[in-house]
N, C-alpha and C positions, 0 to 999 in steps of 0.2 A: 336307324340305319346302323347295322353292325358291320364293322370293317374286319375282314379276316386278318389273323395275326401274320406278321411277316417273319419268315424264318432266317433271313439273312439281312444284314444291315446294308444300307445304301453304300456306305464307305467300303465295306468288304466287297461288294459287287463291283464297284468302280475300280478297286485295286485289282480285282481279277480280270476285268475286261480291258482297262486302259493302261495299267502299269505293268502288266505281264505277271501278275500274281499267280497263285496256284490255280490249276484248272478247276478244282472243286473248292467250294467255300463252305467252311464249317458253319453249322447252325448257331445263331446267336439269340440272345433274349429278344423277345418281341418288344416293340416300342410301347410307350405308355398308351393306355386306351384313350379313345376320343372322349372329351369331356361331355358331361351330361348336357350342358348348354349348347354345345355344337351339334349334338345329335338332336336335341329338342328343336333347334332352329331349322334344321333340314326337314324335320318331320312336321313341324307346326304350321308352315305356310303352305296352304293348298290353293285351290281356286274354286270360284263359285260363279255360276251364271247370274247375270243381273236379274234375269227373270225368276231365279230361285230365292232371291233376297226377300225378307219380309217387307210388307208395304211401307212400314215405318222407315226402313233403310232407304227406300226410293224417295220418301219425303225428305230425308236428311241430305241425300245426294242432290236433290232439286234445290234445297236451301243453300248448299255449298256453291252450286253453279250460279245462283242469284246473288251470292255474297251476303246472305242473311236476310232478315234478322234471325238469330238463333234463340232457342228456348232457354238455354243455360249459359251463365257467365263463362264457364269453362270451355264452351265450344269455340273452336278456332285457335285454342292455345297450342303451344309447342308440345308435341308428344316426344318424350325423352327416349323411348325404346329401352328402358331400364332392364326389361326382361330379356332383351337381345334376340327376340324372335324374328323381327323384321331384319332385312339386310342392313348392315351397319352403314350409317350415313352421318354427316356432320350435324351438330345441334342446329335445330331450326328447319331441317329438311321435312320432317313429318309434323302434321297437325291433326288434332283429334276433335271429333264431333259426336254428340250423343245421338243414339238411335233410341227413340222413346220406346219403353217397354210397357205395354198396357197392363194396368193393375199394380205397377210398381210405385211405391211411395217416394222413391228417390230416382236418381238417374238410371238405375239398373246397370246391367253388365254389358249391354250392347253398344258398340261404337263403330264409327267409320274413321279410319286413319288414312289421311291422304299424304302422298309424297309429292315432290315437285314435278315429276314427269307427268305428261298428259295421260289422264285416265289411270293414274296409279292410285287406286282406291282399295283399301283393305277393310274387310269386315271381320269383326270379332263379336261373338255372342257370349264369350266366357271371360270377359274383362281382361283381355290381353294374354291369356294363356295360349291361344292359337289364333291364327289369322288366315283368311282366304282372300286372295287377290281377286277383285271383281272383274269378270270378263264382260265387258259392255256389249259384246257382239252376239250374245246368246240370251 
């Protein structure tokens, strides 16, 4: 997401409008650009229909609904959101679960990360670089 540069500062505009400053406001330097992590966050969380998930993700969501047992010790642990891609929440809000990847000799890159809200399930196929919020109604 690219934000267009601002040609006047908020303070200069406020002075012109509310304090009776000059009718025209001189152009000032544009503000600092949006950080890469902020633009990544906005671009990296999409959405995906439940029906479009791989079958292994359905299996993982079923295990979550049943409360386990899970195939890996790390399943159900707190997801820290270190990448900052998901909306910022307090520690302990998110938990992660492995989505088995056929042919992989380890846990692979696919995960379901759940939030505390009802049906707040995120799917990632690229080890937390991007997430899709699962739409359970399609």
